[in-house]
N, C-alpha and C positions, 0 to 999 in steps of 0.2 A: 428432199431426204437424201438423196444422191450426196451430197457433200457430206452431210451426217455420217453417212455408211464409208464414206472415203476417209474422214477422220477416225471412224472405230476402226478401220482396217489397218491404221498407222501406228498401232501399238507394237512395240517390241515385244520378245517372249519374258525379257527379265525385267519389265515394267510391273513388279509388284510389290506390295508392303513389307516394311522392315520386318524382319523377324524376331525383333525386340520390341514390338508392342505391347502394351499391356495388356493383362488378362481379359478385360472387356473388350478390346480391338482384337483379340486372337479369337475370342467366342463369335464375333460379330463376322471375322473373315474367315471362318470354318465353312466347307462345302455344306451347301442347301441342296443340290441335287446331285445324284451318282455321277453324272459325265460333268459336271462342273466342280474343278479340284479347286479354283480359287476363285474368288469376287473380292473385290477391295471397298468396304465399307469404312472409309475414314471415322477419326472420332468426330465429324460432324454429324454422323448418323447416331441413333439410338433407337431401340425397340421401340413400336408404337403401343398405344394401349391395347389395340386389336390382336396384336401380336401372341399367338399360343406360345412362343419361346420364353416369354415371363413365366410362363408356369412350367418350364422345363421339357416342352413338347413343341414338335412343330408338324407332327403327322396324325391324321384319325381317320380312319376307314378309308385306308388309302390314298386319303386327301394330303396335299400339303400346302400349308399356306403361311408364309413368315411376310411381316411386313414392317418396315422401318422407315422413320422420319427423320427429317433434319432437324437439329436442337434448335437453331436460330429460326426456323420457318417449317413448323410442324404441320403445315398444309402441304408440303412438299414430300412426296412418299414413295417408294418402290415397293412393289410386291413381287413375290415368288410365290408360282401358284400351278398345282398342279390338280384336277378335278378328278382324280384316282380312278380312273377307268381307261382303257384303251378306245381309239377310234373304231368305227365299222371299217371292215376289210377295204370298201370302195373309198372312204375318206382318206385311209391310212395309205392307200396306193396315191391318190391325189395329191396329198401333201407330200410324200416322198419324190413324185415326179416334180412337183414345183421347186422343191429344194435342189435339183439337178444342175442348175446353171444359175449365174448371177443375171439378174435382170429387173425391171420395172414389172409389178405384177398389176394387170387391169382387173375389172371388176367383174368380167366373165371367169376370169381364172379364180377370184376370189371366191365366187359362188359355188364353185366346184368343190373346193375346202372349207365352205362353211361349216362344218363340224369342228373342223379343226379351231377353230376362231372364237367359239364361245358367242360372249354376247355382241363382240365385234362383228360377228356375222349377221346381225340384225342391221349392218349400214349395206349390205350386199342383196343383191337379187330381189326375189319376189317380198321378202321380210322389209326391203326399203318402203313399202307404202304399205306394210301392216305395223308391227309392234317394232318400231325404230327405236333403239337406244345409242347407236353408235353412227357418227359422222365421220366418214375414213376420207382422210385427205390424200394420203400417199402409202403405197405399200410396194416393197421391194427385198428381193433375196440379195444378200451379200455376205460377203466372206468375213466372218468376226474370228480373228485369232487362228485361221485356218478351218475354221468349222463355217458352212453356209446355215444360216438362219433367216428367217423372213422377219422383217421389220416394219411396222404399221404405225403411222401416225394418223391419230383420230382423238374426236371429241365424245365424250359421254354425254348426250344430251340432259340424261335425267339429272347427273350430278355436277354437271357443269363442270367439268374437268378434261384438262388437255392431255394427251399420252404420247407416249412412244412404246410402243411393246415389243418385245421379241418374243417369237415362236421357236423352239427347238425341239427338233427331233432327236428323243433322248437316246433312242436305242437302233436308229438307224435304218429302221422298216417303216417309219412314218406313224406307228399307231400309237407311240407314248409321246405326248406333246408338251413340254414344259413351258410355264410361259413366265416373264419377267415384266412387269408393268411399270413404268415410270410414270408419275403422273404431278401435276400440280392445276391452280387457279388457272384459267387462261390469261389472264393480267400478268401472271409472274413466270411464264413459261419461257420466253425468251432469256431472261434474266438468269435462268437456271438451265439452260442448255448446256453450258459446259460441265455442269455437274453431272450429268445422265450420260455426256460423252465420255468422261473420266471413268465413271461406272462401269459403264458397258465396254470400253477399251480394257478395264482391268482383268476381263473374262478370261479363264484358262481353263483348257478341258482334259479330263482324265485320258482320253484317245481321241483321235481323231478318227471318224468313220468313214471308210472309203465310200465314194460314190457308187449307185446301184451298178451291177455288173463290174465292177472292178474289185480285185484282192489285194489287200494290204500288204507293203513289202515287208 
């Protein structure tokens, strides 16, 4: 995953989609999260049948869910997800601290932010021996176009799918976590790694939140 994060870090600010994309492309390239000003979803992607955007909406009860799939391989998907509520004060502080610097994240640290991880949290701590849905291979904090994000490679044992997920501190205080989940069947994952790299490298932020204790210039 370290190599993957290095690839993600290599993006240049001007590496965005052309402004003369068609109307469908422009609709798919629009921002989904307030802090995410741009993410490139090329013509290879289309709304999945589960995507509420097909009905003209992408938010309900404070939650956000959008799902896109590859036209030539619908089992390859990317989900944008917000659970609709903030973390507890302890979990928010722990997540905020985790994102302070670039590093590999071990299971002890993941256990402290289990609330932020949703079902991926079933792969850490005491839940590993209880209702375990996730098996975590690697986790690390890296810089993605100037913003620190938590990236986790994991397997959904129930769905039998391989994931690379991003956890984003949306407001800079650790309390609002936005998630992006790229997934494929395990046997297809290596073939589509360039796709997830391109997708994640395209992300641009509306503003770069300074680290805790720092004031933006």
